[in-house]
C-alpha positions in Angstrom: 14.9 34.2 -6.7 14.8 32.5 -3.3 11.7 30.4 -2.7 9.9 30.7 0.6 9.8 27.7 3.0 6.3 26.2 3.0 7.2 23.6 5.7 10.3 23.8 7.9 10.8 21.1 10.5 13.8 21.0 12.8 14.7 18.2 15.2 11.1 17.1 15.5 10.6 14.3 18.1 7.5 12.4 19.3 7.8 9.9 22.1 4.9 7.8 23.3 4.7 6.0 26.7 4.0 2.3 26.3 3.1 -0.2 29.1 5.8 -2.6 30.0 8.4 -1.3 27.5 8.7 2.2 28.6 8.9 4.7 25.7 8.5 4.4 22.0 10.0 7.0 19.7 7.6 7.5 16.7 9.7 10.4 15.4 13.4 10.9 16.2 15.0 14.2 15.1 13.1 14.7 11.9 14.5 17.6 9.8 12.6 18.6 6.7 12.4 21.6 4.4 9.8 22.0 1.6 10.0 25.1 -0.5 7.2 26.8 -2.4 6.5 25.0 -5.7 8.1 21.7 -4.7 6.3 18.5 -4.8 6.8 16.4 -1.7 5.9 12.8 -0.9 6.0 11.2 2.6 7.0 7.5 2.2 8.2 4.9 4.6 7.4 1.5 6.1 4.7 0.8 8.7 5.7 2.4 12.0 8.0 5.0 10.4 6.1 7.9 11.9 4.3 9.2 8.7 0.9 9.5 10.3 2.4 10.9 13.5 4.0 13.7 11.5 0.8 14.5 9.6 -1.2 14.5 12.9 1.3 16.9 14.5 0.9 19.2 11.5 -2.9 18.9 11.9 -2.8 19.6 15.6 -4.2 16.3 16.8 -0.9 15.1 18.2 1.4 17.2 20.4 5.1 17.0 19.6 7.6 16.1 22.3 10.4 18.3 21.0 11.5 20.3 18.0 10.1 23.1 15.9 7.5 23.2 13.1 6.8 26.1 10.8 4.2 26.2 8.0 4.2 29.3 5.7 6.1 31.1 8.4 3.7 30.3 11.2 5.2 28.6 14.3 3.2 25.6 15.5 3.8 26.5 19.1 2.9 30.2 18.8 0.2 30.1 16.0 -1.4 26.6 16.0 -4.6 27.8 14.4 -2.8 29.4 11.4 -0.7 26.2 11.0 -3.8 24.0 10.9 -5.5 26.4 8.5 -2.5 26.2 6.2 -2.2 22.4 6.1 
């Protein structure tokens, strides 16, 4: 039996503007698929974009590019349903 995607992220990118240095890429082409029943951990060094990713899922940070789906709800089309599912 095929398990449903709980989280599906494709080419997610977040770029911040920074004084003096131009742009900083917090996330660069993140691709992720978490299926129903899987256990998932988000690990990485400081500055890797972990908090940025979680904040995008929670709706407090707007992504620059890419697509995010949670339980089949598209973040761009149904942000309330995505936030309620996180």
